KOLPAKE-584148 format. One record per residue (C-alpha): y negated, z, x negated; residue in one letter; chain. Coordinates in steps of 0.1 Angstrom, whole numbers, plus 5000, padded with zeros to 4 digits. Layout:
+------+------+------+------+------+
!   c2 !   c3 !   c1 ! code ! unit !
+------+------+------+------+------+
!    Y !    Z !    X !    a !    A !
...
+------+------+------+------+------+
// end
This chain:
+------+------+------+------+------+
!   c2 !   c3 !   c1 ! code ! unit !
+------+------+------+------+------+
! 5000 ! 5000 ! 5000 !    m !    A !
! 4965 ! 4992 ! 4988 !    n !    A !
! 4933 ! 5012 ! 4993 !    y !    A !
! 4903 ! 4993 ! 5007 !    i !    A !
! 4872 ! 5013 ! 4998 !    v !    A !
! 4845 ! 5000 ! 5022 !    l !    A !
! 4808 ! 5005 ! 5023 !    d !    A !
! 4783 ! 4990 ! 5048 !    l !    A !
! 4745 ! 4989 ! 5050 !    e !    A !
! 4729 ! 4983 ! 5084 !    w !    A !
! 4695 ! 4977 ! 5101 !    n !    A !
! 4683 ! 4991 ! 5134 !    q !    A !
! 4656 ! 4986 ! 5160 !    g !    A !
! 4619 ! 4992 ! 5152 !    n !    A !
! 4597 ! 5012 ! 5176 !    a !    A !
! 4568 ! 4990 ! 5186 !    g !    A !
! 4583 ! 4958 ! 5172 !    k !    A !
! 4617 ! 4953 ! 5188 !    e !    A !
! 4637 ! 4977 ! 5210 !    p !    A !
! 4671 ! 4991 ! 5202 !    e !    A !
! 4700 ! 4971 ! 5217 !    v !    A !
! 4722 ! 4997 ! 5232 !    k !    A !
! 4755 ! 4979 ! 5225 !    e !    A !
! 4744 ! 4974 ! 5188 !    m !    A !
! 4722 ! 5003 ! 5176 !    p !    A !
! 4731 ! 4995 ! 5140 !    f !    A !
! 4735 ! 4959 ! 5128 !    e !    A !
! 4756 ! 4954 ! 5097 !    i !    A !
! 4737 ! 4934 ! 5070 !    i !    A !
! 4756 ! 4941 ! 5038 !    d !    A !
! 4793 ! 4946 ! 5033 !    i !    A !
! 4809 ! 4957 ! 5001 !    g !    A !
! 4845 ! 4967 ! 4993 !    a !    A !
! 4868 ! 4973 ! 4963 !    v !    A !
! 4906 ! 4971 ! 4964 !    k !    A !
! 4927 ! 4997 ! 4946 !    l !    A !
! 4965 ! 4995 ! 4941 !    g !    A !
! 4990 ! 5023 ! 4944 !    h !    A !
! 4980 ! 5034 ! 4909 !    d !    A !
! 4944 ! 5038 ! 4920 !    m !    A !
! 4930 ! 5011 ! 4897 !    t !    A !
! 4905 ! 4985 ! 4910 !    v !    A !
! 4918 ! 4950 ! 4910 !    f !    A !
! 4895 ! 4931 ! 4933 !    d !    A !
! 4862 ! 4933 ! 4951 !    q !    A !
! 4844 ! 4918 ! 4981 !    y !    A !
! 4806 ! 4915 ! 4988 !    t !    A !
! 4786 ! 4895 ! 5013 !    q !    A !
! 4752 ! 4897 ! 5029 !    l !    A !
! 4752 ! 4891 ! 5067 !    i !    A !
! 4725 ! 4870 ! 5084 !    k !    A !
! 4709 ! 4891 ! 5112 !    p !    A !
! 4713 ! 4880 ! 5148 !    a !    A !
! 4701 ! 4911 ! 5167 !    v !    A !
! 4672 ! 4927 ! 5147 !    y !    A !
! 4647 ! 4903 ! 5131 !    q !    A !
! 4625 ! 4931 ! 5115 !    y !    A !
! 4637 ! 4953 ! 5087 !    m !    A !
! 4633 ! 4990 ! 5095 !    h !    A !
! 4610 ! 5005 ! 5069 !    k !    A !
! 4634 ! 5033 ! 5060 !    i !    A !
! 4663 ! 5009 ! 5056 !    t !    A !
! 4643 ! 4984 ! 5035 !    g !    A !
! 4630 ! 5011 ! 5012 !    d !    A !
! 4665 ! 5025 ! 5008 !    l !    A !
! 4685 ! 4994 ! 5001 !    i !    A !
! 4657 ! 4972 ! 4986 !    h !    A !
! 4665 ! 4942 ! 5008 !    l !    A !
! 4640 ! 4921 ! 5028 !    h !    A !
! 4646 ! 4899 ! 5058 !    m !    A !
! 4642 ! 4868 ! 5037 !    q !    A !
! 4670 ! 4880 ! 5015 !    d !    A !
! 4693 ! 4883 ! 5046 !    l !    A !
! 4685 ! 4847 ! 5056 !    q !    A !
! 4708 ! 4837 ! 5027 !    k !    A !
! 4736 ! 4856 ! 5043 !    g !    A !
! 4763 ! 4843 ! 5066 !    r !    A !
! 4771 ! 4850 ! 5103 !    p !    A !
! 4790 ! 4882 ! 5110 !    f !    A !
! 4819 ! 4866 ! 5127 !    g !    A !
! 4825 ! 4843 ! 5097 !    e !    A !
! 4822 ! 4872 ! 5073 !    v !    A !
! 4845 ! 4896 ! 5091 !    i !    A !
! 4873 ! 4870 ! 5094 !    d !    A !
! 4870 ! 4863 ! 5056 !    e !    A !
! 4869 ! 4900 ! 5048 !    f !    A !
! 4899 ! 4910 ! 5068 !    l !    A !
! 4919 ! 4882 ! 5052 !    k !    A !
! 4908 ! 4895 ! 5019 !    w !    A !
! 4921 ! 4930 ! 5029 !    c !    A !
! 4956 ! 4917 ! 5032 !    g !    A !
! 4984 ! 4932 ! 5052 !    e !    A !
! 4994 ! 4967 ! 5039 !    d !    A !
! 4963 ! 4988 ! 5033 !    y !    A !
! 4943 ! 5018 ! 5044 !    i !    A !
! 4905 ! 5019 ! 5047 !    f !    A !
! 4886 ! 5045 ! 5027 !    c !    A !
! 4849 ! 5053 ! 5033 !    t !    A !
! 4823 ! 5079 ! 5023 !    w !    A !
! 4820 ! 5098 ! 5055 !    g !    A !
! 4832 ! 5088 ! 5090 !    p !    A !
! 4804 ! 5064 ! 5101 !    l !    A !
! 4811 ! 5030 ! 5084 !    d !    A !
! 4845 ! 5023 ! 5101 !    l !    A !
! 4831 ! 5033 ! 5135 !    y !    A !
! 4801 ! 5010 ! 5131 !    e !    A !
! 4822 ! 4981 ! 5118 !    l !    A !
! 4843 ! 4983 ! 5150 !    q !    A !
! 4812 ! 4985 ! 5172 !    r !    A !
! 4798 ! 4953 ! 5155 !    n !    A !
! 4832 ! 4936 ! 5159 !    m !    A !
! 4832 ! 4945 ! 5196 !    h !    A !
! 4797 ! 4931 ! 5201 !    y !    A !
! 4807 ! 4898 ! 5186 !    y !    A !
! 4840 ! 4897 ! 5206 !    n !    A !
! 4862 ! 4896 ! 5175 !    t !    A !
! 4898 ! 4908 ! 5175 !    e !    A !
! 4898 ! 4946 ! 5171 !    p !    A !
! 4910 ! 4963 ! 5140 !    l !    A !
! 4934 ! 4983 ! 5160 !    s !    A !
! 4945 ! 4990 ! 5196 !    r !    A !
! 4949 ! 5027 ! 5189 !    t !    A !
! 4929 ! 5053 ! 5169 !    p !    A !
! 4927 ! 5042 ! 5133 !    l !    A !
! 4939 ! 5063 ! 5104 !    k !    A !
! 4916 ! 5062 ! 5073 !    f !    A !
! 4906 ! 5083 ! 5043 !    l !    A !
! 4872 ! 5100 ! 5044 !    d !    A !
! 4865 ! 5104 ! 5007 !    v !    A !
! 4835 ! 5126 ! 5014 !    q !    A !
! 4858 ! 5151 ! 5032 !    k !    A !
! 4885 ! 5147 ! 5005 !    l !    A !
! 4860 ! 5155 ! 4978 !    f !    A !
! 4851 ! 5187 ! 4996 !    s !    A !
! 4887 ! 5197 ! 5000 !    i !    A !
! 4895 ! 5189 ! 4963 !    a !    A !
! 4865 ! 5205 ! 4947 !    y !    A !
! 4846 ! 5228 ! 4972 !    e !    A !
! 4854 ! 5247 ! 5004 !    d !    A !
! 4866 ! 5218 ! 5025 !    g !    A !
! 4837 ! 5222 ! 5049 !    k !    A !
! 4806 ! 5212 ! 5029 !    q !    A !
! 4796 ! 5176 ! 5031 !    r !    A !
! 4778 ! 5162 ! 5000 !    r !    A !
! 4759 ! 5130 ! 4993 !    s !    A !
! 4777 ! 5103 ! 4972 !    l !    A !
! 4752 ! 5108 ! 4943 !    e !    A !
! 4759 ! 5145 ! 4943 !    y !    A !
! 4796 ! 5139 ! 4940 !    a !    A !
! 4791 ! 5114 ! 4912 !    i !    A !
! 4769 ! 5140 ! 4893 !    d !    A !
! 4794 ! 5168 ! 4900 !    y !    A !
! 4822 ! 5148 ! 4884 !    l !    A !
! 4801 ! 5135 ! 4855 !    n !    A !
! 4807 ! 5099 ! 4864 !    i !    A !
! 4784 ! 5074 ! 4847 !    e !    A !
! 4756 ! 5061 ! 4870 !    k !    A !
! 4754 ! 5026 ! 4856 !    n !    A !
! 4745 ! 5007 ! 4888 !    i !    A !
! 4719 ! 5015 ! 4916 !    p !    A !
! 4730 ! 5034 ! 4947 !    f !    A !
! 4724 ! 5022 ! 4983 !    h !    A !
! 4739 ! 4987 ! 4981 !    r !    A !
! 4772 ! 4982 ! 4998 !    a !    A !
! 4793 ! 4970 ! 4968 !    l !    A !
! 4778 ! 4996 ! 4943 !    s !    A !
! 4784 ! 5025 ! 4967 !    d !    A !
! 4819 ! 5013 ! 4974 !    a !    A !
! 4825 ! 5012 ! 4936 !    g !    A !
! 4812 ! 5048 ! 4932 !    y !    A !
! 4834 ! 5059 ! 4961 !    t !    A !
! 4864 ! 5043 ! 4945 !    a !    A !
! 4858 ! 5061 ! 4913 !    r !    A !
! 4858 ! 5095 ! 4931 !    i !    A !
! 4889 ! 5086 ! 4951 !    l !    A !
! 4908 ! 5076 ! 4920 !    a !    A !
! 4904 ! 5112 ! 4906 !    g !    A !
! 4916 ! 5130 ! 4937 !    i !    A !
! 4951 ! 5145 ! 4936 !    k !    A !
! 4977 ! 5128 ! 4957 !    e !    A !
! 4984 ! 5160 ! 4975 !    s !    A !
! 4949 ! 5160 ! 4988 !    v !    A !
! 4951 ! 5124 ! 5001 !    l !    A !
! 4974 ! 5137 ! 5029 !    g !    A !
! 4943 ! 5150 ! 5047 !    n !    A !
! 4936 ! 5117 ! 5063 !    y !    A !
! 4911 ! 5112 ! 5091 !    s !    A !
! 4914 ! 5095 ! 5125 !    i !    A !
! 4886 ! 5072 ! 5137 !    d !    A !
! 4881 ! 5074 ! 5175 !    t !    A !
! 4862 ! 5042 ! 5183 !    y !    A !
! 4894 ! 5032 ! 5201 !    v !    A !
! 4910 ! 5061 ! 5220 !    l !    A !
! 4945 ! 5068 ! 5233 !    p !    A !
! 4951 ! 5047 ! 5264 !    g !    A !
! 4972 ! 5072 ! 5282 !    n !    A !
! 4989 ! 5106 ! 5279 !    r !    A !
! 5019 ! 5092 ! 5259 !    k !    A !
! 4995 ! 5078 ! 5233 !    e !    A !
! 4976 ! 5110 ! 5227 !    e !    A !
! 4976 ! 5122 ! 5191 !    i !    A !
! 4992 ! 5154 ! 5179 !    h !    A !
! 4992 ! 5156 ! 5141 !    v !    A !
! 4999 ! 5186 ! 5119 !    m !    A !
! 4981 ! 5189 ! 5085 !    f !    A !
! 4986 ! 5215 ! 5058 !    h !    A !
! 4970 ! 5244 ! 5076 !    d !    A !
! 4960 ! 5232 ! 5111 !    y !    A !
! 4969 ! 5210 ! 5140 !    m !    A !
! 4947 ! 5183 ! 5156 !    k !    A !
! 4950 ! 5168 ! 5191 !    y !    A !
! 4930 ! 5138 ! 5203 !    i !    A !
! 4931 ! 5132 ! 5240 !    s !    A !
! 4928 ! 5101 ! 5262 !    r !    A !
! 4895 ! 5095 ! 5281 !    e !    A !
! 4885 ! 5115 ! 5311 !    f !    A !
! 4858 ! 5107 ! 5336 !    p !    A !
! 4839 ! 5139 ! 5329 !    d !    A !
! 4840 ! 5172 ! 5311 !    k !    A !
! 4852 ! 5192 ! 5341 !    q !    A !
! 4882 ! 5169 ! 5345 !    t !    A !
! 4890 ! 5172 ! 5308 !    a !    A !
! 4889 ! 5210 ! 5309 !    l !    A !
! 4913 ! 5210 ! 5339 !    e !    A !
! 4939 ! 5191 ! 5320 !    d !    A !
! 4969 ! 5214 ! 5309 !    r !    A !
! 4974 ! 5197 ! 5276 !    e !    A !
! 4937 ! 5200 ! 5267 !    v !    A !
! 4937 ! 5238 ! 5273 !    t !    A !
! 4972 ! 5245 ! 5261 !    s !    A !
! 4975 ! 5270 ! 5233 !    t !    A !
! 5012 ! 5268 ! 5223 !    k !    A !
! 5021 ! 5279 ! 5188 !    c !    A !
! 5022 ! 5246 ! 5169 !    y !    A !
! 5048 ! 5260 ! 5144 !    l !    A !
! 5074 ! 5274 ! 5168 !    c !    A !
! 5063 ! 5254 ! 5199 !    h !    A !
! 5064 ! 5284 ! 5222 !    k !    A !
! 5039 ! 5296 ! 5248 !    n !    A !
! 5019 ! 5325 ! 5234 !    i !    A !
! 4996 ! 5350 ! 5250 !    r !    A !
! 4959 ! 5345 ! 5248 !    r !    A !
! 4940 ! 5373 ! 5233 !    k !    A !
! 4906 ! 5356 ! 5239 !    i !    A !
! 4904 ! 5332 ! 5268 !    r !    A !
! 4886 ! 5299 ! 5265 !    w !    A !
! 4848 ! 5304 ! 5263 !    f !    A !
! 4819 ! 5283 ! 5251 !    s !    A !
! 4787 ! 5295 ! 5233 !    p !    A !
! 4769 ! 5261 ! 5239 !    n !    A !
! 4787 ! 5240 ! 5265 !    g !    A !
! 4800 ! 5216 ! 5239 !    k !    A !
! 4825 ! 5236 ! 5219 !    h !    A !
! 4851 ! 5259 ! 5234 !    y !    A !
! 4871 ! 5286 ! 5216 !    y !    A !
! 4902 ! 5307 ! 5223 !    s !    A !
! 4925 ! 5329 ! 5203 !    v !    A !
! 4962 ! 5334 ! 5210 !    s !    A !
! 4987 ! 5356 ! 5194 !    y !    A !
! 5022 ! 5345 ! 5181 !    c !    A !
! 5046 ! 5374 ! 5173 !    p !    A !
! 5059 ! 5353 ! 5144 !    v !    A !
! 5029 ! 5336 ! 5130 !    h !    A !
! 4999 ! 5357 ! 5140 !    g !    A !
! 4965 ! 5349 ! 5155 !    y !    A !
! 4958 ! 5312 ! 5163 !    m !    A !
! 4923 ! 5300 ! 5169 !    k !    A !
! 4919 ! 5269 ! 5190 !    s !    A !
! 4887 ! 5249 ! 5192 !    k !    A !
! 4878 ! 5221 ! 5217 !    i !    A !
! 4851 ! 5196 ! 5211 !    r !    A !
! 4839 ! 5175 ! 5240 !    i !    A !
! 4828 ! 5140 ! 5229 !    r !    A !
! 4813 ! 5110 ! 5246 !    r !    A !
! 4832 ! 5078 ! 5244 !    s !    A !
! 4819 ! 5042 ! 5241 !    e !    A !
! 4827 ! 5038 ! 5278 !    n !    A !
! 4804 ! 5067 ! 5287 !    n !    A !
! 4834 ! 5089 ! 5295 !    k !    A !
! 4846 ! 5119 ! 5276 !    v !    A !
! 4875 ! 5128 ! 5253 !    y !    A !
! 4886 ! 5159 ! 5236 !    v !    A !
! 4893 ! 5168 ! 5200 !    i !    A !
! 4912 ! 5201 ! 5197 !    k !    A !
! 4921 ! 5218 ! 5165 !    t !    A !
! 4943 ! 5249 ! 5161 !    s !    A !
! 4946 ! 5271 ! 5131 !    k !    A !
! 4961 ! 5305 ! 5122 !    f !    A !
! 4935 ! 5331 ! 5113 !    i !    A !
! 4933 ! 5367 ! 5102 !    s !    A !
! 4927 ! 5396 ! 5126 !    e !    A !
! 4893 ! 5400 ! 5111 !    q !    A !
! 4884 ! 5364 ! 5120 !    d !    A !
! 4897 ! 5371 ! 5155 !    c !    A !
! 4873 ! 5400 ! 5158 !    d !    A !
! 4844 ! 5377 ! 5147 !    k !    A !
! 4852 ! 5353 ! 5175 !    i !    A !
! 4854 ! 5381 ! 5200 !    l !    A !
! 4819 ! 5392 ! 5188 !    q !    A !
! 4807 ! 5356 ! 5193 !    k !    A !
! 4820 ! 5356 ! 5228 !    k !    A !
! 4804 ! 5390 ! 5236 !    d !    A !
! 4771 ! 5378 ! 5220 !    h !    A !
! 4771 ! 5347 ! 5242 !    g !    A !
! 4778 ! 5368 ! 5273 !    r !    A !
! 4749 ! 5392 ! 5265 !    v !    A !
! 4726 ! 5363 ! 5257 !    k !    A !
! 4734 ! 5346 ! 5290 !    g !    A !
! 4727 ! 5377 ! 5310 !    q !    A !
! 4693 ! 5381 ! 5294 !    s !    A !
! 4681 ! 5347 ! 5308 !    h !    A !
+------+------+------+------+------+
// end
C-alpha cells in the first residue's frame, strides 16, 4: 500500500465583491501531493494549479498567505480534468494522509459540486498527520501548526510554506518519522456518512471506542436512538450500569459515565454534528477513566445544573 500525502489550497468568497456559494464555500485552486511507498520513502509527486470557475476575486488573506494571484490561476486547468488525472496518479492501493481533517472533506465537496465520481460510497479512512504528530510527541490532544512540527523535529525548512506541494512535502517528512505503532490511530472522514444502521461504524482503537451513526432528521430523533445512547462495555460487550446519566453542558456535547465490574469506569461522549444534507449525525467515543476523572465529570454536571438554575 502507498501513502498519498495530500495538501490543498483554496479560495473563498469576498464580502462586497462576490457572495459565498453555499455549495462551494472553498474552491480548490492548488493541489499538491507526494507518494510514499511502504518503506516511507517518497518516489513520486503531483502538483497542479486549478483555474477558478466559482470565485473570480482572490480573497486577500488567501492571496497574502499563498502568494498567488488570479492571473497565475488562469494558467491552471479545470477542476474536473485535474481530479481525473490526480486520481489516476494515486493508483489503486493507497491511503490519503493530510495535515488536519479539512483537506479531504473539501476535496470531496469540490468533487460533488462538479458531479464527479465520489472517492467513496462510505466514510473514508485516512491518516491525519497533525493528530499522529500529537500522539507521537505530545499529549494526543494538542493540535499544532505544520511549521511548529517541522521546527520541533528539527527538519530543514528549505522550501516556502503555504503552497500545496511544499506543504505536502513537509507533511510527508513528518509522517516518515512516526512509528508504525502510532499509524494505527487512523481517522475517518464523514463527508459521506453510513447509509443505514448496518453500515454504521464501530471501531476500537488502542484505548477508546468510536461510533459513527447514520443520518437522523434532527437532534431529538438521534438522541432517542438506542444505539446512540447505548453504554455497553466495549471490551466485554455487556450492559453496564450508568453512574452518571446522559447530560449536556452546552446542548452539543453529551456525557455519561457507566461502571463495568471488570474494567471500571467508562466515560461516553456524544457529539452532534450537522451533515451536508442539513440533517444530523452522531460521533460517540467511549473510554475507560479513573474514579477521580469520574468525580470531575460529576462536578461538571452539577455545575451545569446550578448554572441553569441561576438563569
